[in-house]
C-alpha positions in Angstrom: -2.9 6.3 -20.2 -1.4 4.7 -17.3 -0.3 7.0 -13.8 3.8 7.5 -13.8 2.7 6.1 -10.3 1.9 3.0 -11.5 3.6 0.3 -13.4 2.8 -0.2 -17.0 1.7 -3.8 -16.6 -1.7 -4.8 -15.7 -2.8 -6.1 -12.3 -2.7 -10.3 -12.7 -6.0 -11.5 -12.1 -7.5 -13.4 -9.2 -9.2 -16.2 -11.4 -8.2 -20.1 -10.4 -6.5 -19.0 -7.5 -7.6 -21.6 -4.8 -8.1 -21.7 -0.9 -4.4 -21.3 0.4 -4.0 -21.0 3.8 -0.4 -20.7 3.9 -0.4 -17.8 1.2 -3.2 -16.0 3.4 -1.1 -15.7 6.3 1.9 -14.7 4.3 0.1 -11.6 2.5 -2.5 -10.7 5.1 -0.1 -7.7 6.9 -0.1 -6.1 3.4 -4.2 -5.4 3.6 -5.0 -3.9 6.7 -2.3 -3.9 9.3 -0.5 -1.0 10.6 1.9 -1.3 7.8 -0.8 -2.2 5.2 -2.4 -0.8 2.4 -5.2 0.5 4.4 -3.1 2.3 6.6 -1.3 3.9 3.4 -4.5 5.0 2.2 -5.4 7.1 5.0 -2.1 8.6 5.7 -1.7 9.6 2.1 -5.1 10.7 2.0 -4.7 12.9 5.5 -1.1 14.2 4.0 -2.4 15.0 0.5 -5.4 18.1 2.5 -2.5 18.9 4.4 -0.1 19.7 1.8 -3.2 21.2 -0.2 -4.4 23.4 2.7 -0.5 25.1 2.8 -0.9 25.4 -0.9 1.5 22.9 -2.3 -1.2 21.8 -5.1 0.8 20.0 -7.0 2.3 17.9 -4.5 -1.2 17.4 -2.8 -2.2 15.9 -6.3 0.8 13.6 -6.4 0.4 12.0 -2.9 -3.5 11.9 -3.9 -2.6 9.8 -6.8 -0.5 7.6 -4.8 -3.5 7.4 -1.9 -5.4 5.9 -5.1 -2.7 3.3 -6.6 -2.7 2.4 -2.7 -6.8 1.6 -3.1 -5.8 -0.7 -6.0 -3.7 -2.6 -4.3 -6.2 -2.8 -1.5 -8.6 -3.8 -3.4 -6.3 -6.7 -5.4 -5.5 -7.9 -2.0 -9.0 -8.0 -0.6 -9.8 -10.0 -3.9 -6.6 -12.6 -3.3 -7.8 -12.8 0.4 -11.3 -13.8 -0.4 -10.0 -16.1 -3.1 -7.6 -17.8 -0.6 -10.7 -18.8 1.3 -11.1 -15.8 3.8 -13.7 -12.7 4.1 -11.4 -9.6 3.5 -12.2 -8.4 6.9 -10.0 -5.0 7.8 -7.6 -6.7 10.1 -4.1 -7.7 10.1 -5.3 -11.5 10.3 -8.3 -12.5 8.0 -10.4 -14.6 8.6 -9.9 -13.7 12.0 -12.3 -11.2 13.3 -10.6 -9.6 15.9 -7.4 -6.9 16.0 -9.2 -4.5 13.4 -7.5 -2.2 11.8 -7.4 1.4 13.8 -6.6 4.8 12.0 -4.7 5.1 15.4 -2.0 3.8 13.4 -1.8 6.8 10.6 1.2 9.2 11.4 -0.2 12.7 12.1 2.7 14.7 11.8 2.6 18.4 11.9 5.3 19.7 9.0 5.4 18.9 5.3 8.8 17.7 5.8 7.7 15.2 8.7 4.8 13.8 6.4 6.7 12.8 3.0 9.8 11.8 5.5 6.8 9.2 7.4 5.7 8.2 4.0 9.3 7.4 2.9 9.3 5.2 5.8 6.1 3.5 5.2 7.1 2.7 1.4 10.4 1.7 2.7 8.7 -0.5 4.9 6.1 -2.0 2.6 8.9 -2.7 0.1 10.5 -4.5 2.3 7.6 -6.2 3.8 6.3 -7.5 -0.2 10.3 -8.2 -0.7 10.1 -10.9 2.2 6.6 -11.9 1.0 8.1 -12.8 -2.5 10.7 -15.3 -0.6 8.2 -16.8 1.3 5.4 -17.5 -1.2 5.1 -20.7 -3.2 1.8 -19.7 -5.0 2.8 -18.5 -8.2 -0.1 -16.5 -8.8 0.0 -15.0 -5.5 3.4 -14.2 -6.2 2.6 -12.5 -9.5 0.3 -10.1 -7.6 2.5 -9.6 -4.8 5.2 -8.6 -7.3 3.2 -6.3 -9.4 1.9 -4.1 -6.3 5.7 -4.2 -5.2 6.5 -2.5 -8.6 4.4 0.4 -8.1 6.0 0.9 -3.9 9.0 1.4 -5.6 7.7 4.5 -8.0 5.9 5.7 -5.1 9.3 5.9 -2.9 10.4 7.7 -5.9 7.7 10.2 -6.1 7.9 10.5 -1.9 11.9 11.1 -2.6 11.9 13.9 -5.1 9.2 15.6 -3.3 11.2 15.7 0.0 14.6 16.9 -1.9 12.2 19.5 -3.6 11.0 20.6 -0.2 14.2 20.8 1.3 15.8 23.1 -1.0 
């Protein structure tokens, strides 16, 4: 059964994607940059642990589920990067072996409300980034992958907004 935090459609395949330096440059920031999927995974995992420690088990589970969905995005982007002709190293600009990802980009807010506000900002930034990518990409197979990830990000934003609303009431 699909999670309510992922769209119903399956992820497109990376089969038959050929090396394409332009598409690689366009999508790479979504992989392992300060605004990429790797950062979202680590940030949401940290926030889920904090919510769990404070006794908010249901919210922690939702945030954890979103983190798992982001892991699927990271895997799909890594496979796409490899198909486009680069090693999927954890850097904002594969195949460059510099500017490696750092966990310093995770927001380590101290209050639960601030954490969710940080997560909402991150999702909005991801959505804007994926929308920009769709405008720039010419490769239809890569566009389909980005469009599918974007669907999930919109669901994540709605889930975080719901949590924030409930926390503030």
